[in-house]
PyMOL Python script that loads the backbone (N, CA, C, O; Angstrom):
from pymol import cmd

cmd.read_pdbstr("""\
ATOM      1  N   UNK A   1     104.313 110.282 106.528  1.00  0.00           N
ATOM      2  CA  UNK A   1     105.305 110.069 104.978  1.00  0.00           C
ATOM      3  C   UNK A   1     104.374 110.448 104.338  1.00  0.00           C
ATOM      4  O   UNK A   1     103.247 110.350 104.823  1.00  0.00           O
ATOM      5  N   UNK A   2     104.626 111.159 102.668  1.00  0.00           N
ATOM      6  CA  UNK A   2     103.995 111.810 102.052  1.00  0.00           C
ATOM      7  C   UNK A   2     103.518 110.592 101.045  1.00  0.00           C
ATOM      8  O   UNK A   2     104.339 109.935 100.405  1.00  0.00           O
ATOM      9  N   UNK A   3     102.170 110.380 100.984  1.00  0.00           N
ATOM     10  CA  UNK A   3     100.782 109.767 100.369  1.00  0.00           C
ATOM     11  C   UNK A   3     100.864 110.325  98.746  1.00  0.00           C
ATOM     12  O   UNK A   3     100.614 111.494  98.452  1.00  0.00           O
ATOM     13  N   UNK A   4     101.243 109.322  97.790  1.00  0.00           N
ATOM     14  CA  UNK A   4     100.640 110.013  96.546  1.00  0.00           C
ATOM     15  C   UNK A   4     100.571 108.815  95.674  1.00  0.00           C
ATOM     16  O   UNK A   4     101.453 107.958  95.722  1.00  0.00           O
ATOM     17  N   UNK A   5      99.137 108.692  94.557  1.00  0.00           N
ATOM     18  CA  UNK A   5      98.841 108.433  93.539  1.00  0.00           C
ATOM     19  C   UNK A   5      99.670 108.305  91.602  1.00  0.00           C
ATOM     20  O   UNK A   5      98.951 108.830  90.751  1.00  0.00           O
ATOM     21  N   UNK A   6     101.129 107.618  91.017  1.00  0.00           N
ATOM     22  CA  UNK A   6     101.047 107.710  90.499  1.00  0.00           C
ATOM     23  C   UNK A   6     100.070 107.186  89.372  1.00  0.00           C
ATOM     24  O   UNK A   6      99.620 106.078  89.662  1.00  0.00           O
ATOM     25  N   UNK A   7      99.422 107.906  87.627  1.00  0.00           N
ATOM     26  CA  UNK A   7      97.882 107.896  86.910  1.00  0.00           C
ATOM     27  C   UNK A   7      99.752 107.292  86.123  1.00  0.00           C
ATOM     28  O   UNK A   7     100.897 107.739  86.066  1.00  0.00           O
ATOM     29  N   UNK A   8      98.896 105.912  85.622  1.00  0.00           N
ATOM     30  CA  UNK A   8      99.448 105.086  84.376  1.00  0.00           C
ATOM     31  C   UNK A   8      98.089 105.198  83.451  1.00  0.00           C
ATOM     32  O   UNK A   8      96.909 105.509  83.608  1.00  0.00           O
ATOM     33  N   UNK A   9      98.846 104.817  82.530  1.00  0.00           N
ATOM     34  CA  UNK A   9      97.992 104.093  81.394  1.00  0.00           C
ATOM     35  C   UNK A   9      97.687 104.068  80.538  1.00  0.00           C
ATOM     36  O   UNK A   9      97.535 104.845  79.596  1.00  0.00           O
ATOM     37  N   UNK A  10      97.455 102.516  80.890  1.00  0.00           N
ATOM     38  CA  UNK A  10      96.749 101.154  81.418  1.00  0.00           C
ATOM     39  C   UNK A  10      96.565 100.237  82.407  1.00  0.00           C
ATOM     40  O   UNK A  10      97.355 100.457  83.325  1.00  0.00           O
ATOM     41  N   UNK A  11      95.649  99.026  82.672  1.00  0.00           N
ATOM     42  CA  UNK A  11      96.764  98.624  83.895  1.00  0.00           C
ATOM     43  C   UNK A  11      97.275  97.807  83.778  1.00  0.00           C
ATOM     44  O   UNK A  11      97.390  97.101  84.779  1.00  0.00           O
ATOM     45  N   UNK A  12      98.027  97.274  82.285  1.00  0.00           N
ATOM     46  CA  UNK A  12      98.953  96.448  82.565  1.00  0.00           C
ATOM     47  C   UNK A  12     100.615  97.898  83.303  1.00  0.00           C
ATOM     48  O   UNK A  12     101.315  98.028  84.307  1.00  0.00           O
ATOM     49  N   UNK A  13     100.469  98.395  82.337  1.00  0.00           N
ATOM     50  CA  UNK A  13     101.579  99.304  82.944  1.00  0.00           C
ATOM     51  C   UNK A  13     101.831  99.402  84.512  1.00  0.00           C
ATOM     52  O   UNK A  13     102.938  99.481  85.045  1.00  0.00           O
ATOM     53  N   UNK A  14     100.612  99.381  85.142  1.00  0.00           N
ATOM     54  CA  UNK A  14     100.086  99.248  86.580  1.00  0.00           C
ATOM     55  C   UNK A  14     100.496  98.217  87.080  1.00  0.00           C
ATOM     56  O   UNK A  14     100.981  98.431  88.192  1.00  0.00           O
ATOM     57  N   UNK A  15     100.537  96.860  86.674  1.00  0.00           N
ATOM     58  CA  UNK A  15     101.112  95.572  86.853  1.00  0.00           C
ATOM     59  C   UNK A  15     102.576  95.899  86.307  1.00  0.00           C
ATOM     60  O   UNK A  15     103.121  94.888  86.752  1.00  0.00           O
ATOM     61  N   UNK A  16     103.521  96.535  85.712  1.00  0.00           N
ATOM     62  CA  UNK A  16     104.646  96.782  85.279  1.00  0.00           C
ATOM     63  C   UNK A  16     105.456  97.614  86.323  1.00  0.00           C
ATOM     64  O   UNK A  16     106.635  97.383  86.591  1.00  0.00           O
ATOM     65  N   UNK A  17     104.738  98.563  86.859  1.00  0.00           N
ATOM     66  CA  UNK A  17     105.186  99.762  87.103  1.00  0.00           C
ATOM     67  C   UNK A  17     104.865  99.082  88.696  1.00  0.00           C
ATOM     68  O   UNK A  17     105.434  99.458  89.721  1.00  0.00           O
ATOM     69  N   UNK A  18     104.300  98.499  88.656  1.00  0.00           N
ATOM     70  CA  UNK A  18     104.840  97.498  90.048  1.00  0.00           C
ATOM     71  C   UNK A  18     105.413  96.905  91.407  1.00  0.00           C
ATOM     72  O   UNK A  18     105.530  96.967  92.631  1.00  0.00           O
ATOM     73  N   UNK A  19     105.724  96.154  89.954  1.00  0.00           N
ATOM     74  CA  UNK A  19     106.791  95.616  90.195  1.00  0.00           C
ATOM     75  C   UNK A  19     108.178  96.347  89.619  1.00  0.00           C
ATOM     76  O   UNK A  19     109.209  95.678  89.683  1.00  0.00           O
ATOM     77  N   UNK A  20     108.248  97.779  89.022  1.00  0.00           N
ATOM     78  CA  UNK A  20     109.555  98.129  88.709  1.00  0.00           C
ATOM     79  C   UNK A  20     109.619  98.835  89.601  1.00  0.00           C
ATOM     80  O   UNK A  20     110.736  99.256  89.900  1.00  0.00           O
ATOM     81  N   UNK A  21     108.324  99.299  90.474  1.00  0.00           N
ATOM     82  CA  UNK A  21     108.996  99.807  91.687  1.00  0.00           C
ATOM     83  C   UNK A  21     109.206  99.025  93.203  1.00  0.00           C
ATOM     84  O   UNK A  21     109.578  99.572  94.241  1.00  0.00           O
ATOM     85  N   UNK A  22     108.815  97.427  92.993  1.00  0.00           N
ATOM     86  CA  UNK A  22     109.664  96.335  93.892  1.00  0.00           C
ATOM     87  C   UNK A  22     110.974  96.338  93.784  1.00  0.00           C
ATOM     88  O   UNK A  22     111.691  96.015  94.732  1.00  0.00           O
ATOM     89  N   UNK A  23     111.520  96.761  92.426  1.00  0.00           N
ATOM     90  CA  UNK A  23     113.430  96.400  92.660  1.00  0.00           C
ATOM     91  C   UNK A  23     113.706  97.400  92.927  1.00  0.00           C
ATOM     92  O   UNK A  23     114.929  97.380  93.063  1.00  0.00           O
ATOM     93  N   UNK A  24     113.148  98.866  93.209  1.00  0.00           N
ATOM     94  CA  UNK A  24     113.337 100.129  93.402  1.00  0.00           C
ATOM     95  C   UNK A  24     113.428 100.174  95.154  1.00  0.00           C
ATOM     96  O   UNK A  24     114.187 100.778  95.911  1.00  0.00           O
ATOM     97  N   UNK A  25     112.336  99.283  95.380  1.00  0.00           N
ATOM     98  CA  UNK A  25     112.622  99.095  96.514  1.00  0.00           C
ATOM     99  C   UNK A  25     111.645 100.224  97.369  1.00  0.00           C
ATOM    100  O   UNK A  25     111.631 100.893  98.402  1.00  0.00           O
ATOM    101  N   UNK A  26     110.708  99.864  95.935  1.00  0.00           N
ATOM    102  CA  UNK A  26     109.391 101.218  96.872  1.00  0.00           C
ATOM    103  C   UNK A  26     107.676 100.122  96.607  1.00  0.00           C
ATOM    104  O   UNK A  26     107.075  99.490  95.738  1.00  0.00           O
ATOM    105  N   UNK A  27     107.582 100.517  98.020  1.00  0.00           N
ATOM    106  CA  UNK A  27     106.188  99.577  98.069  1.00  0.00           C
ATOM    107  C   UNK A  27     105.110 100.305  97.657  1.00  0.00           C
ATOM    108  O   UNK A  27     104.782 101.370  98.181  1.00  0.00           O
ATOM    109  N   UNK A  28     104.266  99.533  96.304  1.00  0.00           N
ATOM    110  CA  UNK A  28     102.826 100.440  96.009  1.00  0.00           C
ATOM    111  C   UNK A  28     101.650  99.403  96.349  1.00  0.00           C
ATOM    112  O   UNK A  28     101.418  98.262  96.750  1.00  0.00           O
ATOM    113  N   UNK A  29     101.193 100.346  96.000  1.00  0.00           N
ATOM    114  CA  UNK A  29      99.344  99.771  95.781  1.00  0.00           C
ATOM    115  C   UNK A  29      98.390 100.069  94.404  1.00  0.00           C
ATOM    116  O   UNK A  29      98.191 101.242  94.087  1.00  0.00           O
ATOM    117  N   UNK A  30      97.832  99.014  93.633  1.00  0.00           N
ATOM    118  CA  UNK A  30      97.592  99.481  91.961  1.00  0.00           C
ATOM    119  C   UNK A  30      95.659  99.658  92.676  1.00  0.00           C
ATOM    120  O   UNK A  30      94.842  98.890  93.184  1.00  0.00           O
ATOM    121  N   UNK A  31      95.711 101.325  92.247  1.00  0.00           N
ATOM    122  CA  UNK A  31      94.000 101.246  92.398  1.00  0.00           C
ATOM    123  C   UNK A  31      93.536 102.181  91.775  1.00  0.00           C
ATOM    124  O   UNK A  31      94.110 103.103  91.194  1.00  0.00           O
ATOM    125  N   UNK A  32      91.988 101.842  91.944  1.00  0.00           N
ATOM    126  CA  UNK A  32      91.070 103.345  90.322  1.00  0.00           C
ATOM    127  C   UNK A  32      91.751 104.469  91.203  1.00  0.00           C
ATOM    128  O   UNK A  32      92.168 104.882  92.285  1.00  0.00           O
ATOM    129  N   UNK A  33      91.474 104.654  89.564  1.00  0.00           N
ATOM    130  CA  UNK A  33      91.789 106.698  89.594  1.00  0.00           C
ATOM    131  C   UNK A  33      90.645 106.794  89.842  1.00  0.00           C
ATOM    132  O   UNK A  33      89.791 105.965  89.528  1.00  0.00           O
ATOM    133  N   UNK A  34      90.431 107.996  90.544  1.00  0.00           N
ATOM    134  CA  UNK A  34      89.226 108.567  91.133  1.00  0.00           C
ATOM    135  C   UNK A  34      88.735 109.699  90.435  1.00  0.00           C
ATOM    136  O   UNK A  34      87.563 109.961  90.168  1.00  0.00           O
ATOM    137  N   UNK A  35      90.047 110.518  90.094  1.00  0.00           N
ATOM    138  CA  UNK A  35      90.207 111.868  88.850  1.00  0.00           C
ATOM    139  C   UNK A  35      89.685 110.843  87.527  1.00  0.00           C
ATOM    140  O   UNK A  35      89.318 111.666  86.689  1.00  0.00           O
ATOM    141  N   UNK A  36      89.542 109.893  87.122  1.00  0.00           N
ATOM    142  CA  UNK A  36      89.555 109.661  85.691  1.00  0.00           C
ATOM    143  C   UNK A  36      89.256 110.020  84.985  1.00  0.00           C
ATOM    144  O   UNK A  36      88.067 109.702  85.020  1.00  0.00           O
ATOM    145  N   UNK A  37      89.380 110.502  84.251  1.00  0.00           N
ATOM    146  CA  UNK A  37      88.590 110.772  82.316  1.00  0.00           C
ATOM    147  C   UNK A  37      89.034 110.280  81.494  1.00  0.00           C
ATOM    148  O   UNK A  37      90.225 109.966  81.505  1.00  0.00           O
ATOM    149  N   UNK A  38      88.389 110.086  80.687  1.00  0.00           N
ATOM    150  CA  UNK A  38      88.833 109.485  78.903  1.00  0.00           C
ATOM    151  C   UNK A  38      89.752 109.912  78.641  1.00  0.00           C
ATOM    152  O   UNK A  38      90.390 108.955  78.201  1.00  0.00           O
ATOM    153  N   UNK A  39      90.754 111.320  78.550  1.00  0.00           N
ATOM    154  CA  UNK A  39      91.196 112.016  77.499  1.00  0.00           C
ATOM    155  C   UNK A  39      92.781 111.479  78.470  1.00  0.00           C
ATOM    156  O   UNK A  39      93.837 111.556  77.842  1.00  0.00           O
ATOM    157  N   UNK A  40      92.823 111.045  79.728  1.00  0.00           N
ATOM    158  CA  UNK A  40      93.660 110.579  80.459  1.00  0.00           C
ATOM    159  C   UNK A  40      94.324 108.539  80.772  1.00  0.00           C
ATOM    160  O   UNK A  40      95.155 107.986  81.492  1.00  0.00           O
ATOM    161  N   UNK A  41      93.364 108.140  79.768  1.00  0.00           N
ATOM    162  CA  UNK A  41      93.639 106.180  79.864  1.00  0.00           C
ATOM    163  C   UNK A  41      93.170 106.101  80.880  1.00  0.00           C
ATOM    164  O   UNK A  41      92.535 106.902  81.567  1.00  0.00           O
ATOM    165  N   UNK A  42      93.626 104.605  81.081  1.00  0.00           N
ATOM    166  CA  UNK A  42      93.344 104.196  81.355  1.00  0.00           C
ATOM    167  C   UNK A  42      93.214 104.620  83.253  1.00  0.00           C
ATOM    168  O   UNK A  42      94.008 105.481  83.632  1.00  0.00           O
ATOM    169  N   UNK A  43      92.238 104.008  84.339  1.00  0.00           N
ATOM    170  CA  UNK A  43      91.553 105.009  85.921  1.00  0.00           C
ATOM    171  C   UNK A  43      92.061 104.396  86.584  1.00  0.00           C
ATOM    172  O   UNK A  43      91.444 103.799  87.466  1.00  0.00           O
ATOM    173  N   UNK A  44      94.074 104.233  86.361  1.00  0.00           N
ATOM    174  CA  UNK A  44      94.403 102.949  87.254  1.00  0.00           C
ATOM    175  C   UNK A  44      95.777 103.663  87.951  1.00  0.00           C
ATOM    176  O   UNK A  44      96.279 104.653  87.421  1.00  0.00           O
ATOM    177  N   UNK A  45      96.151 103.265  88.780  1.00  0.00           N
ATOM    178  CA  UNK A  45      97.428 104.915  89.502  1.00  0.00           C
ATOM    179  C   UNK A  45      97.997 103.562  90.104  1.00  0.00           C
ATOM    180  O   UNK A  45      97.464 102.472  89.898  1.00  0.00           O
ATOM    181  N   UNK A  46      99.093 103.744  90.841  1.00  0.00           N
ATOM    182  CA  UNK A  46      99.892 103.106  92.047  1.00  0.00           C
ATOM    183  C   UNK A  46     100.098 104.196  92.797  1.00  0.00           C
ATOM    184  O   UNK A  46     100.630 105.305  92.847  1.00  0.00           O
ATOM    185  N   UNK A  47      99.246 103.157  93.534  1.00  0.00           N
ATOM    186  CA  UNK A  47      99.857 104.403  95.374  1.00  0.00           C
ATOM    187  C   UNK A  47     100.890 104.461  96.261  1.00  0.00           C
ATOM    188  O   UNK A  47     100.790 104.077  97.426  1.00  0.00           O
ATOM    189  N   UNK A  48     102.060 105.005  95.683  1.00  0.00           N
ATOM    190  CA  UNK A  48     102.596 105.352  96.976  1.00  0.00           C
ATOM    191  C   UNK A  48     102.943 105.512  98.534  1.00  0.00           C
ATOM    192  O   UNK A  48     102.027 106.075  99.131  1.00  0.00           O
ATOM    193  N   UNK A  49     103.570 105.310  99.001  1.00  0.00           N
ATOM    194  CA  UNK A  49     104.303 106.543 100.383  1.00  0.00           C
ATOM    195  C   UNK A  49     105.524 106.456 100.686  1.00  0.00           C
ATOM    196  O   UNK A  49     106.193 105.978 101.602  1.00  0.00           O
ATOM    197  N   UNK A  50     105.737 107.163  99.475  1.00  0.00           N
ATOM    198  CA  UNK A  50     107.333 108.088  99.715  1.00  0.00           C
ATOM    199  C   UNK A  50     107.243 108.932  98.703  1.00  0.00           C
ATOM    200  O   UNK A  50     106.190 108.914  98.065  1.00  0.00           O
ATOM    201  N   UNK A  51     108.156 109.736  98.365  1.00  0.00           N
ATOM    202  CA  UNK A  51     108.934 111.194  97.766  1.00  0.00           C
ATOM    203  C   UNK A  51     108.260 110.715  95.738  1.00  0.00           C
ATOM    204  O   UNK A  51     108.732 110.091  94.788  1.00  0.00           O
ATOM    205  N   UNK A  52     106.848 111.560  96.055  1.00  0.00           N
ATOM    206  CA  UNK A  52     106.451 110.989  94.502  1.00  0.00           C
ATOM    207  C   UNK A  52     107.730 111.057  93.073  1.00  0.00           C
ATOM    208  O   UNK A  52     107.374 110.615  91.981  1.00  0.00           O
ATOM    209  N   UNK A  53     108.578 111.400  93.172  1.00  0.00           N
ATOM    210  CA  UNK A  53     108.880 112.584  92.077  1.00  0.00           C
ATOM    211  C   UNK A  53     110.605 111.633  91.873  1.00  0.00           C
ATOM    212  O   UNK A  53     111.422 111.862  90.981  1.00  0.00           O
ATOM    213  N   UNK A  54     110.783 110.310  93.282  1.00  0.00           N
ATOM    214  CA  UNK A  54     111.724 109.827  92.951  1.00  0.00           C
ATOM    215  C   UNK A  54     110.688 107.859  91.936  1.00  0.00           C
ATOM    216  O   UNK A  54     110.857 107.455  90.786  1.00  0.00           O
ATOM    217  N   UNK A  55     110.019 107.405  92.766  1.00  0.00           N
ATOM    218  CA  UNK A  55     108.633 106.567  91.975  1.00  0.00           C
ATOM    219  C   UNK A  55     108.717 106.914  90.811  1.00  0.00           C
ATOM    220  O   UNK A  55     109.164 106.099  90.003  1.00  0.00           O
ATOM    221  N   UNK A  56     108.214 108.552  90.262  1.00  0.00           N
ATOM    222  CA  UNK A  56     108.038 108.000  88.554  1.00  0.00           C
ATOM    223  C   UNK A  56     109.568 107.715  88.311  1.00  0.00           C
ATOM    224  O   UNK A  56     109.921 106.785  87.586  1.00  0.00           O
ATOM    225  N   UNK A  57     110.658 108.728  89.078  1.00  0.00           N
ATOM    226  CA  UNK A  57     112.099 108.491  87.658  1.00  0.00           C
ATOM    227  C   UNK A  57     112.234 106.737  88.112  1.00  0.00           C
ATOM    228  O   UNK A  57     112.699 105.942  87.295  1.00  0.00           O
ATOM    229  N   UNK A  58     111.840 106.351  89.283  1.00  0.00           N
ATOM    230  CA  UNK A  58     111.508 104.915  89.233  1.00  0.00           C
ATOM    231  C   UNK A  58     111.277 104.198  88.327  1.00  0.00           C
ATOM    232  O   UNK A  58     112.146 103.420  87.932  1.00  0.00           O
ATOM    233  N   UNK A  59     109.507 104.287  87.494  1.00  0.00           N
ATOM    234  CA  UNK A  59     108.841 104.083  86.956  1.00  0.00           C
ATOM    235  C   UNK A  59     109.438 104.686  85.579  1.00  0.00           C
ATOM    236  O   UNK A  59     109.311 103.781  84.754  1.00  0.00           O
ATOM    237  N   UNK A  60     110.110 105.956  84.883  1.00  0.00           N
ATOM    238  CA  UNK A  60     111.047 106.063  84.390  1.00  0.00           C
ATOM    239  C   UNK A  60     111.648 105.583  83.114  1.00  0.00           C
ATOM    240  O   UNK A  60     111.367 105.611  81.916  1.00  0.00           O
ATOM    241  N   UNK A  61     112.951 104.963  84.173  1.00  0.00           N
ATOM    242  CA  UNK A  61     113.886 103.850  84.224  1.00  0.00           C
ATOM    243  C   UNK A  61     113.773 102.543  83.476  1.00  0.00           C
ATOM    244  O   UNK A  61     114.541 101.859  82.800  1.00  0.00           O
ATOM    245  N   UNK A  62     111.844 102.423  84.070  1.00  0.00           N
ATOM    246  CA  UNK A  62     111.142 101.082  83.135  1.00  0.00           C
ATOM    247  C   UNK A  62     110.710 101.605  82.598  1.00  0.00           C
ATOM    248  O   UNK A  62     109.643 101.891  83.140  1.00  0.00           O
ATOM    249  N   UNK A  63     110.831 102.227  81.321  1.00  0.00           N
ATOM    250  CA  UNK A  63     109.947 102.641  80.459  1.00  0.00           C
ATOM    251  C   UNK A  63     108.724 102.424  80.672  1.00  0.00           C
ATOM    252  O   UNK A  63     108.234 101.381  80.241  1.00  0.00           O
ATOM    253  N   UNK A  64     108.004 103.270  81.323  1.00  0.00           N
ATOM    254  CA  UNK A  64     106.722 103.385  81.726  1.00  0.00           C
ATOM    255  C   UNK A  64     106.576 104.791  81.712  1.00  0.00           C
ATOM    256  O   UNK A  64     107.620 105.399  81.949  1.00  0.00           O
ATOM    257  N   UNK A  65     105.437 105.565  81.471  1.00  0.00           N
ATOM    258  CA  UNK A  65     104.952 106.445  81.183  1.00  0.00           C
ATOM    259  C   UNK A  65     103.800 107.355  82.478  1.00  0.00           C
ATOM    260  O   UNK A  65     102.588 107.168  82.587  1.00  0.00           O
ATOM    261  N   UNK A  66     104.403 108.034  83.064  1.00  0.00           N
ATOM    262  CA  UNK A  66     103.180 108.414  84.424  1.00  0.00           C
ATOM    263  C   UNK A  66     102.630 109.514  84.045  1.00  0.00           C
ATOM    264  O   UNK A  66     103.367 110.411  83.635  1.00  0.00           O
ATOM    265  N   UNK A  67     101.431 109.676  84.085  1.00  0.00           N
ATOM    266  CA  UNK A  67     100.607 110.757  82.914  1.00  0.00           C
ATOM    267  C   UNK A  67      99.764 111.329  83.771  1.00  0.00           C
ATOM    268  O   UNK A  67      98.644 111.696  83.416  1.00  0.00           O
ATOM    269  N   UNK A  68     100.217 111.466  84.993  1.00  0.00           N
ATOM    270  CA  UNK A  68      99.581 112.932  86.207  1.00  0.00           C
ATOM    271  C   UNK A  68     100.189 111.487  88.141  1.00  0.00           C
ATOM    272  O   UNK A  68     100.277 110.386  88.684  1.00  0.00           O
ATOM    273  N   UNK A  69     100.376 113.123  88.123  1.00  0.00           N
ATOM    274  CA  UNK A  69     100.683 112.635  90.278  1.00  0.00           C
ATOM    275  C   UNK A  69      99.331 113.154  90.977  1.00  0.00           C
ATOM    276  O   UNK A  69      98.535 114.090  90.902  1.00  0.00           O
ATOM    277  N   UNK A  70      99.422 112.676  91.270  1.00  0.00           N
ATOM    278  CA  UNK A  70      97.443 112.941  92.988  1.00  0.00           C
ATOM    279  C   UNK A  70      98.066 112.295  93.775  1.00  0.00           C
ATOM    280  O   UNK A  70      98.376 111.133  94.038  1.00  0.00           O
ATOM    281  N   UNK A  71      98.299 114.195  94.402  1.00  0.00           N
ATOM    282  CA  UNK A  71      99.177 114.331  95.680  1.00  0.00           C
ATOM    283  C   UNK A  71      97.673 114.287  96.670  1.00  0.00           C
ATOM    284  O   UNK A  71      96.536 114.734  96.517  1.00  0.00           O
ATOM    285  N   UNK A  72      98.435 113.427  97.821  1.00  0.00           N
ATOM    286  CA  UNK A  72      97.995 113.597  99.830  1.00  0.00           C
ATOM    287  C   UNK A  72      96.939 112.391  99.049  1.00  0.00           C
ATOM    288  O   UNK A  72      96.090 111.793  99.710  1.00  0.00           O
TER     289      UNK A  72
END
""", "prot")
cmd.dss("prot")
cmd.show_as("cartoon", "prot")
cmd.util.cbc("prot")
cmd.orient("prot")
């Protein structure tokens, strides 16, 4: 299974994103972003074990911006 972290702008977006992913049938966990820089916003992401493109599409349909994807 492919493990990826989808980076979001705030912890609020991470919580909303986790709920959106659950509605899409995708399990996720909110994690601290180990690659955080002040330019990328908040240091949180959503860890998923699925195709990150599918998860990103689900988040975008829910109005949640993904600022980056860390694979692995």
